[in-house]
DRENDO-626773 format. One record per atom (N, C-alpha, C, CB): residue number from 1; residue in one letter; x, y, z. Coordinates in steps of 0.1 Angstrom, whole numbers. Glycine has a CB too. Example, Ala and Ser with C-alpha at 12.3 -4.5 7.8 and 13.67 -1.06 7.14 Angstrom:
2
1,a,132,-57,78
1,a,123,-45,78
1,a,132,-33,78
1,a,113,-45,90
2,s,128,-22,71
2,s,137,-11,71
2,s,129,0,79
2,s,141,-6,57
This chain:
168
1,m,8,-12,0
1,m,0,0,0
1,m,9,12,0
1,m,-10,0,12
2,k,5,22,-8
2,k,13,34,-9
2,k,7,44,1
2,k,13,40,-23
3,s,15,54,6
3,s,11,64,15
3,s,12,77,9
3,s,20,63,28
4,l,2,86,11
4,l,2,99,6
4,l,-3,108,17
4,l,-7,100,-7
5,s,4,118,21
5,s,0,128,31
5,s,-7,140,24
5,s,12,132,40
6,i,-18,144,29
6,i,-26,155,23
6,i,-30,164,34
6,i,-38,150,15
7,k,-29,177,32
7,k,-34,187,41
7,k,-47,192,36
7,k,-23,199,43
8,l,-58,189,44
8,l,-71,193,40
8,l,-75,206,48
8,l,-81,182,43
9,l,-81,215,41
9,l,-86,227,47
9,l,-101,225,46
9,l,-81,240,40
10,l,-108,224,58
10,l,-122,221,58
10,l,-129,232,66
10,l,-125,208,65
11,p,-142,235,62
11,p,-149,244,71
11,p,-152,237,84
11,p,-163,248,64
12,d,-154,245,95
12,d,-157,239,108
12,d,-168,228,108
12,d,-160,250,118
13,t,-178,231,100
13,t,-189,221,100
13,t,-185,208,95
13,t,-201,227,92
14,a,-177,208,84
14,a,-173,195,78
14,a,-163,188,88
14,a,-166,198,64
15,y,-154,196,94
15,y,-144,190,103
15,y,-152,184,115
15,y,-135,201,108
16,n,-161,191,120
16,n,-169,185,132
16,n,-176,173,128
16,n,-179,196,137
17,l,-182,172,116
17,l,-189,160,111
17,l,-179,149,110
17,l,-196,163,98
18,i,-168,151,104
18,i,-158,140,103
18,i,-154,135,117
18,i,-145,146,95
19,v,-151,144,126
19,v,-147,140,140
19,v,-158,132,146
19,v,-144,152,148
20,e,-171,136,144
20,e,-182,129,150
20,e,-184,115,144
20,e,-195,137,148
21,r,-183,114,131
21,r,-185,101,124
21,r,-173,92,127
21,r,-186,103,109
22,a,-161,97,128
22,a,-149,89,131
22,a,-151,83,145
22,a,-136,97,130
23,k,-155,92,154
23,k,-157,87,168
23,k,-168,76,169
23,k,-161,99,177
24,a,-179,78,161
24,a,-190,68,161
24,a,-185,54,156
24,a,-201,73,152
25,e,-175,55,147
25,e,-170,42,141
25,e,-158,37,149
25,e,-166,44,127
26,g,-153,45,159
26,g,-142,40,167
26,g,-129,41,161
26,g,-144,26,171
27,v,-127,51,151
27,v,-114,53,145
27,v,-110,67,146
27,v,-115,49,130
28,d,-97,70,143
28,d,-93,84,144
28,d,-97,91,131
28,d,-78,85,146
29,p,-98,104,131
29,p,-103,112,119
29,p,-95,109,106
29,p,-103,126,122
30,a,-82,107,108
30,a,-74,105,96
30,a,-77,91,89
30,a,-59,105,100
31,h,-79,81,97
31,h,-84,68,92
31,h,-97,69,86
31,h,-84,57,103
32,f,-106,77,92
32,f,-120,79,87
32,f,-119,85,73
32,f,-128,87,96
33,c,-111,96,72
33,c,-110,104,59
33,c,-104,95,48
33,c,-102,116,61
34,s,-94,87,52
34,s,-88,78,42
34,s,-98,68,37
34,s,-76,71,48
35,s,-105,62,46
35,s,-115,52,42
35,s,-127,59,34
35,s,-121,45,54
36,f,-131,70,38
36,f,-141,77,31
36,f,-137,80,16
36,f,-145,90,38
37,i,-125,85,15
37,i,-120,88,1
37,i,-119,75,-7
37,i,-106,95,2
38,t,-114,65,-1
38,t,-113,52,-8
38,t,-126,47,-12
38,t,-106,41,1
39,e,-136,47,-3
39,e,-149,42,-6
39,e,-156,51,-16
39,e,-157,41,6
40,s,-154,64,-15
40,s,-160,74,-25
40,s,-155,72,-39
40,s,-157,88,-20
41,l,-143,67,-41
41,l,-138,64,-54
41,l,-145,52,-60
41,l,-123,62,-54
42,d,-151,44,-52
42,d,-158,32,-57
42,d,-173,36,-58
42,d,-156,20,-48
43,n,-179,37,-70
43,n,-192,42,-72
43,n,-203,34,-64
43,n,-196,41,-86
44,k,-201,20,-63
44,k,-210,12,-56
44,k,-210,15,-41
44,k,-208,-3,-58
45,a,-198,17,-35
45,a,-197,20,-21
45,a,-202,33,-18
45,a,-183,18,-16
46,t,-201,43,-28
46,t,-206,56,-26
46,t,-221,56,-24
46,t,-202,65,-37
47,k,-228,48,-31
47,k,-242,47,-30
47,k,-246,42,-17
47,k,-248,39,-41
48,v,-238,33,-11
48,v,-242,26,2
48,v,-238,35,13
48,v,-234,13,3
49,t,-227,43,13
49,t,-222,50,25
49,t,-223,65,25
49,t,-209,46,27
50,l,-223,71,13
50,l,-222,85,13
50,l,-233,92,19
50,l,-221,90,-2
51,g,-230,100,29
51,g,-240,108,36
51,g,-249,101,46
51,g,-249,114,26
52,l,-246,88,48
52,l,-254,81,58
52,l,-246,80,71
52,l,-258,67,53
53,p,-252,82,83
53,p,-245,80,95
53,p,-242,65,96
53,p,-254,85,107
54,s,-232,62,104
54,s,-227,49,106
54,s,-238,39,110
54,s,-215,48,115
55,e,-247,44,119
55,e,-258,36,124
55,e,-267,31,112
55,e,-266,43,134
56,m,-269,39,102
56,m,-278,36,91
56,m,-270,26,82
56,m,-282,48,83
57,r,-257,28,80
57,r,-250,19,72
57,r,-249,5,78
57,r,-235,24,70
58,n,-249,5,91
58,n,-248,-8,98
58,n,-261,-16,97
58,n,-245,-6,112
59,q,-272,-10,93
59,q,-284,-18,92
59,q,-283,-30,82
59,q,-296,-9,87
60,s,-275,-28,71
60,s,-274,-39,62
60,s,-265,-50,68
60,s,-267,-35,49
61,a,-256,-46,77
61,a,-247,-56,84
61,a,-255,-65,94
61,a,-235,-49,91
62,i,-266,-59,99
62,i,-274,-67,109
62,i,-279,-79,101
62,i,-285,-58,115
63,n,-284,-77,90
63,n,-290,-88,82
63,n,-279,-99,79
63,n,-297,-84,69
64,l,-267,-94,77
64,l,-256,-103,73
64,l,-251,-112,85
64,l,-244,-94,68
65,n,-250,-106,97
65,n,-244,-114,107
65,n,-252,-114,121
65,n,-230,-111,109
66,g,-263,-107,121
66,g,-271,-107,133
66,g,-265,-100,145
66,g,-274,-120,137
67,t,-255,-91,144
67,t,-249,-85,155
67,t,-255,-71,158
67,t,-234,-84,153
68,n,-249,-65,168
68,n,-254,-52,173
68,n,-252,-41,163
68,n,-247,-49,186
69,p,-262,-33,159
69,p,-260,-22,150
69,p,-252,-11,155
69,p,-273,-17,146
70,k,-248,-10,167
70,k,-240,1,173
70,k,-225,-2,171
70,k,-243,3,187
71,l,-222,-14,167
71,l,-207,-17,164
71,l,-203,-10,152
71,l,-205,-32,163
72,p,-190,-6,151
72,p,-185,0,138
72,p,-186,-10,127
72,p,-170,5,140
73,d,-188,-5,115
73,d,-190,-14,103
73,d,-177,-22,101
73,d,-193,-6,91
74,t,-166,-17,105
74,t,-154,-25,104
74,t,-155,-38,112
74,t,-141,-17,109
75,v,-159,-37,125
75,v,-161,-49,133
75,v,-172,-58,128
75,v,-164,-44,148
76,e,-183,-52,123
76,e,-194,-60,118
76,e,-189,-68,106
76,e,-205,-50,113
77,q,-182,-63,97
77,q,-177,-70,86
77,q,-167,-81,89
77,q,-171,-61,75
78,i,-158,-78,99
78,i,-149,-88,103
78,i,-156,-100,110
78,i,-138,-82,113
79,l,-166,-97,118
79,l,-174,-107,125
79,l,-181,-116,114
79,l,-184,-101,134
80,a,-186,-109,104
80,a,-193,-117,93
80,a,-183,-126,86
80,a,-199,-107,82
81,i,-171,-122,84
81,i,-160,-130,78
81,i,-157,-142,87
81,i,-147,-122,75
82,c,-156,-139,100
82,c,-153,-149,110
82,c,-164,-160,109
82,c,-152,-144,124
83,r,-177,-156,109
83,r,-188,-165,108
83,r,-187,-175,96
83,r,-201,-158,108
84,f,-184,-168,85
84,f,-183,-176,72
84,f,-171,-186,73
84,f,-182,-167,60
85,v,-160,-182,78
85,v,-148,-190,79
85,v,-149,-201,89
85,v,-135,-182,81
86,w,-154,-197,101
86,w,-154,-207,112
86,w,-166,-216,112
86,w,-154,-199,125
87,q,-178,-210,108
87,q,-190,-218,109
87,q,-193,-225,96
87,q,-202,-210,113
88,e,-192,-218,85
88,e,-195,-224,72
88,e,-183,-230,65
88,e,-201,-213,63
89,k,-171,-228,71
89,k,-159,-234,66
89,k,-155,-229,52
89,k,-160,-249,65
90,l,-158,-216,50
90,l,-154,-210,37
90,l,-139,-205,38
90,l,-163,-198,34
91,e,-133,-205,27
91,e,-119,-199,26
91,e,-121,-183,28
91,e,-112,-202,13
92,y,-110,-177,32
92,y,-111,-162,35
92,y,-115,-155,22
92,y,-97,-157,39
93,a,-110,-158,10
93,a,-114,-151,-2
93,a,-129,-153,-5
93,a,-106,-156,-14
94,d,-134,-164,-3
94,d,-148,-167,-5
94,d,-157,-159,5
94,d,-151,-182,-4
95,a,-152,-159,18
95,a,-159,-151,28
95,a,-160,-136,25
95,a,-153,-154,42
96,v,-148,-131,20
96,v,-148,-117,16
96,v,-158,-114,5
96,v,-133,-113,12
97,r,-158,-123,-5
97,r,-167,-122,-16
97,r,-181,-122,-12
97,r,-164,-133,-27
98,k,-185,-131,-3
98,k,-198,-132,2
98,k,-203,-119,10
98,k,-200,-144,11
99,v,-194,-114,19
99,v,-197,-102,26
99,v,-198,-90,17
99,v,-185,-100,37
100,a,-189,-89,8
100,a,-190,-78,-2
100,a,-203,-78,-10
100,a,-178,-78,-11
101,k,-207,-90,-15
101,k,-219,-91,-22
101,k,-231,-88,-14
101,k,-220,-105,-28
102,s,-231,-92,-1
102,s,-243,-90,8
102,s,-244,-75,11
102,s,-241,-97,20
103,l,-233,-68,11
103,l,-234,-53,15
103,l,-234,-44,2
103,l,-222,-50,23
104,g,-232,-50,-9
104,g,-232,-42,-22
104,g,-220,-33,-23
104,g,-244,-33,-22
105,v,-208,-38,-18
105,v,-196,-31,-19
105,v,-186,-40,-26
105,v,-191,-26,-5
106,r,-174,-34,-30
106,r,-164,-42,-36
106,r,-156,-50,-26
106,r,-154,-32,-44
107,e,-150,-60,-31
107,e,-142,-69,-22
107,e,-131,-61,-16
107,e,-137,-81,-30
108,t,-125,-52,-23
108,t,-114,-44,-17
108,t,-118,-36,-5
108,t,-108,-35,-28
109,t,-131,-32,-5
109,t,-136,-25,7
109,t,-136,-34,19
109,t,-150,-19,4
110,v,-140,-46,17
110,v,-141,-56,28
110,v,-127,-59,33
110,v,-149,-68,24
111,r,-118,-62,23
111,r,-104,-65,27
111,r,-98,-54,34
111,r,-96,-68,14
112,d,-101,-41,30
112,d,-96,-30,37
112,d,-100,-30,52
112,d,-101,-17,30
113,k,-112,-34,55
113,k,-116,-35,69
113,k,-107,-45,77
113,k,-131,-40,70
114,c,-102,-55,70
114,c,-94,-66,77
114,c,-80,-62,78
114,c,-96,-79,69
115,t,-76,-51,72
115,t,-62,-47,73
115,t,-60,-33,78
115,t,-55,-49,59
116,r,-61,-23,68
116,r,-59,-9,72
116,r,-68,-4,82
116,r,-60,-1,59
117,r,-81,-7,82
117,r,-90,-1,91
117,r,-89,-7,105
117,r,-104,-4,87
118,i,-82,-18,107
118,i,-80,-23,121
118,i,-65,-20,125
118,i,-83,-38,122
119,s,-57,-14,116
119,s,-43,-12,120
119,s,-43,-1,131
119,s,-35,-7,108
120,l,-34,-3,140
120,l,-31,7,150
120,l,-21,17,144
120,l,-25,1,163
121,p,-21,30,148
121,p,-12,40,143
121,p,3,34,144
121,p,-13,53,150
122,h,10,35,134
122,h,24,31,133
122,h,26,16,135
122,h,32,38,144
123,a,15,8,133
123,a,16,-7,134
123,a,6,-13,124
123,a,13,-12,148
124,p,9,-11,111
124,p,-1,-16,101
124,p,-2,-31,101
124,p,4,-12,87
125,i,-14,-36,98
125,i,-18,-50,97
125,i,-19,-53,82
125,i,-31,-53,105
126,d,-12,-64,78
126,d,-14,-68,64
126,d,-22,-81,64
126,d,0,-71,58
127,t,-25,-86,52
127,t,-34,-97,50
127,t,-29,-109,57
127,t,-36,-100,35
128,g,-16,-112,56
128,g,-10,-123,63
128,g,-12,-123,78
128,g,5,-124,60
129,q,-10,-111,84
129,q,-12,-110,98
129,q,-27,-112,102
129,q,-7,-96,103
130,f,-36,-107,94
130,f,-50,-109,96
130,f,-53,-124,96
130,f,-59,-101,87
131,l,-48,-130,85
131,l,-51,-145,84
131,l,-46,-153,96
131,l,-45,-150,71
132,d,-34,-149,101
132,d,-29,-155,112
132,d,-38,-154,124
132,d,-15,-150,116
133,m,-43,-141,126
133,m,-52,-139,137
133,m,-66,-147,135
133,m,-55,-124,139
134,l,-70,-147,123
134,l,-82,-154,119
134,l,-81,-169,123
134,l,-86,-152,104
135,a,-69,-174,122
135,a,-67,-188,125
135,a,-66,-190,140
135,a,-54,-193,118
136,r,-65,-179,148
136,r,-64,-180,162
136,r,-75,-171,168
136,r,-49,-176,168
137,p,-87,-175,169
137,p,-98,-166,174
137,p,-95,-158,186
137,p,-110,-175,176
138,t,-88,-163,196
138,t,-86,-156,208
138,t,-77,-144,205
138,t,-79,-165,218
139,a,-67,-146,196
139,a,-58,-135,192
139,a,-66,-124,185
139,a,-47,-140,183
140,l,-75,-128,176
140,l,-83,-118,168
140,l,-92,-111,178
140,l,-91,-125,157
141,r,-99,-118,186
141,r,-108,-112,196
141,r,-100,-101,204
141,r,-114,-122,205
142,d,-89,-105,210
142,d,-81,-96,218
142,d,-76,-84,211
142,d,-69,-104,224
143,y,-72,-86,198
143,y,-67,-75,190
143,y,-79,-65,187
143,y,-61,-80,177
144,l,-90,-70,184
144,l,-102,-61,181
144,l,-106,-54,193
144,l,-113,-69,175
145,c,-105,-61,205
145,c,-109,-54,217
145,c,-99,-43,221
145,c,-109,-64,229
146,q,-86,-45,217
146,q,-76,-34,219
146,q,-79,-23,209
146,q,-62,-40,218
147,r,-82,-26,197
147,r,-83,-16,186
147,r,-96,-8,188
147,r,-83,-23,173
148,f,-107,-15,193
148,f,-119,-8,196
148,f,-123,-9,210
148,f,-130,-14,186
149,p,-116,-3,219
149,p,-118,-5,234
149,p,-133,-1,238
149,p,-109,3,242
150,r,-139,8,232
150,r,-152,12,235
150,r,-162,1,233
150,r,-156,24,227
151,f,-159,-9,224
151,f,-168,-20,221
151,f,-163,-33,225
151,f,-170,-20,206
152,s,-153,-33,234
152,s,-146,-46,238
152,s,-156,-56,244
152,s,-135,-43,247
153,r,-165,-51,252
153,r,-174,-61,259
153,r,-183,-67,248
153,r,-183,-53,269
154,e,-188,-60,239
154,e,-197,-65,228
154,e,-189,-75,219
154,e,-203,-54,220
155,i,-176,-71,216
155,i,-168,-79,207
155,i,-165,-92,214
155,i,-155,-72,204
156,a,-161,-92,227
156,a,-159,-105,234
156,a,-171,-113,235
156,a,-153,-101,248
157,q,-182,-107,237
157,q,-195,-115,238
157,q,-198,-121,225
157,q,-206,-106,243
158,l,-197,-114,214
158,l,-200,-119,201
158,l,-191,-130,196
158,l,-201,-108,190
159,f,-178,-128,199
159,f,-168,-139,196
159,f,-172,-152,203
159,f,-154,-135,200
160,g,-177,-151,215
160,g,-181,-163,222
160,g,-192,-171,215
160,g,-185,-160,236
161,t,-200,-164,207
161,t,-211,-170,200
161,t,-208,-176,186
161,t,-223,-161,199
162,i,-196,-172,181
162,i,-193,-176,167
162,i,-180,-184,166
162,i,-192,-164,158
163,t,-172,-185,176
163,t,-160,-192,175
163,t,-162,-207,174
163,t,-150,-189,186
164,p,-153,-215,167
164,p,-155,-229,166
164,p,-154,-236,179
164,p,-144,-234,156
165,e,-147,-231,188
165,e,-146,-237,202
165,e,-148,-226,212
165,e,-132,-245,204
166,a,-152,-229,224
166,a,-154,-219,234
166,a,-141,-211,237
166,a,-160,-225,247
167,l,-142,-198,238
167,l,-130,-190,241
167,l,-129,-189,256
167,l,-131,-176,235
168,p,-116,-188,261
168,p,-114,-186,276
168,p,-119,-173,280
168,p,-100,-188,279
């Protein structure tokens, strides 16, 4: 992945909206802006997400995996992938395809949730690292709880319902 630093000059109203939506999704504003730009370049994703609060975007994820609509869409999509891999025994690529199709977004958008969107500042996650965590449910649960501390209780609870074996 290539990196590009951009200085944005925004009116206060736009800045406040970005900060509010980033907080609702449990990410920092820079991550939110990067994801927003990436998704906006994809016409299909633009129709799904542009101008909608995160709670409304999550409504489609509820149908996909039956989880709490208050969770960030990143967590929702990762939980959906976990369900398909652990319960339906799909390969990661097939699970990504199924999640993307269900949400009406591109596969790259879903893959982005499994890597860049869960990366901690200065500690990027690549696909190999994600697949390693996917193979170790406890590690993935703990990482997501660390990455999204505001939702750690819900994440831990939901992992207990979808993992192939009971988590400690």
